[in-house]
C-alpha positions in Angstrom: 99.4 71.6 134.7 99.1 75.2 133.7 95.6 76.7 133.5 94.5 79.6 131.2 92.3 82.1 132.9 90.6 85.1 131.5 88.6 88.2 132.6 85.2 86.5 132.7 83.7 84.0 135.1 80.4 82.3 135.9 77.4 82.9 133.7 79.2 85.6 131.7 82.0 83.3 130.7 79.5 80.5 129.9 77.4 82.8 127.7 80.3 84.1 125.8 82.2 80.9 125.3 78.9 79.2 124.1 78.5 82.0 121.6 82.1 81.6 120.5 81.9 77.9 120.2 78.7 78.1 118.1 80.4 80.7 115.8 83.5 78.4 115.5 81.4 75.4 114.4 79.5 77.6 111.9 82.7 79.0 110.4 84.5 75.6 110.2 81.6 74.0 108.5 81.1 77.1 106.2 84.7 76.6 105.0 84.0 73.0 104.3 80.7 73.5 102.6 82.1 76.3 100.5 85.1 74.2 99.4 82.9 71.2 98.6 80.8 73.5 96.4 83.9 75.1 94.9 85.3 71.7 93.8 82.0 70.2 92.5 80.3 73.2 90.9 79.2 73.0 87.3 77.1 75.3 85.1 77.2 78.4 83.0 78.0 80.6 86.0 80.8 78.4 87.1 83.7 81.0 87.1 82.0 83.8 89.1 80.6 81.4 91.7 83.8 79.4 91.9 85.8 82.5 92.7 83.3 83.9 95.2 83.3 80.5 97.0 87.1 80.9 97.6 86.4 84.3 99.2 83.9 82.7 101.5 86.4 80.0 102.5 89.1 82.5 103.2 86.9 84.7 105.4 85.6 81.6 107.3 89.2 80.4 107.9 90.4 83.8 109.0 87.5 84.4 111.4 87.5 80.9 112.9 91.1 81.3 114.0 90.3 84.7 115.6 87.2 83.3 117.3 89.0 80.2 118.6 91.9 82.3 120.0 89.4 84.6 121.8 87.9 81.6 123.5 91.3 80.5 124.6 92.0 84.0 125.9 88.9 83.6 128.0 90.1 80.3 129.5 87.9 78.1 127.4 88.9 75.2 125.1 87.6 75.7 121.5 86.5 72.5 119.9 87.0 72.3 116.2 87.3 68.6 115.9 85.6 67.0 112.9 83.3 64.9 115.1 82.2 68.0 117.1 81.5 70.0 113.9 79.6 67.1 112.4 77.5 66.6 115.5 76.9 70.3 116.1 76.5 71.9 112.7 73.3 73.5 111.6 74.4 74.1 108.0 72.7 72.5 105.1 75.0 70.1 103.3 75.4 69.7 99.5 74.8 66.3 97.9 77.8 64.4 96.7 78.9 64.7 93.0 78.6 67.5 90.6 76.2 70.3 91.7 74.5 72.7 89.3 75.3 76.3 89.8 71.7 77.2 90.7 71.6 74.5 93.4 75.0 75.8 94.8 73.7 79.3 94.9 70.5 78.3 96.7 72.4 76.2 99.3 75.0 78.9 99.9 72.4 81.6 100.3 70.5 79.4 102.8 73.7 78.6 104.7 74.8 82.2 104.9 71.3 83.3 105.9 71.3 80.8 108.8 74.8 81.8 109.9 73.9 85.5 109.7 70.9 85.0 112.0 72.9 83.0 114.5 75.7 85.6 114.5 73.3 88.4 115.2 71.9 86.4 118.1 75.4 85.9 119.4 76.1 89.6 119.0 73.1 90.4 121.2 74.0 87.7 123.7 77.5 89.0 124.2 76.6 92.7 124.5 76.7 92.9 128.3 79.1 90.1 129.3 81.9 90.8 126.9 82.0 93.7 124.4 85.4 92.5 123.2 84.0 89.1 122.0 80.9 91.0 120.7 83.2 93.1 118.6 84.7 90.0 117.0 81.2 88.6 116.3 80.1 91.8 114.8 83.0 91.6 112.4 82.0 88.0 111.4 78.4 89.1 111.0 79.4 92.0 108.8 81.4 89.7 106.5 78.8 87.0 106.4 76.0 89.6 105.6 78.1 90.9 102.8 78.6 87.5 101.3 74.9 86.7 101.7 74.1 89.8 99.7 76.7 89.0 97.0 75.4 85.5 96.5 71.8 86.7 96.4 72.8 89.2 93.7 74.1 86.3 91.5 70.7 84.7 91.1 
């Protein structure tokens, strides 16, 4: 069987692949939470929030592919299985059924805040072992921080 290897080994590889796996789980679940909110949103601010949730979903899906492919390039196996995401997620989940726009805003703001904090931790953790992965995580953090700001401004 062929084996994928990359430029990192030992502790450096473990640190970086752990950061990438955590980012992958955050991004996969963000795409799911945002779509769940998008489909079940009600309220007077429906349209603007509905459209912004699609932007969040798109950015999560784009970044999760890039993050997973970086892990593979380092010789790690990204794990985006539903069971792994469900077991590992740190994201708040919406209740089932229709969700009022104010509740969606509060949940998404909270979710983005948590992801932002974890992304910034991952950026710091990958500074020395792998600036290439760090650069990808910086890009994710930048987009998450922008969305966090935009949702806060909708309150």
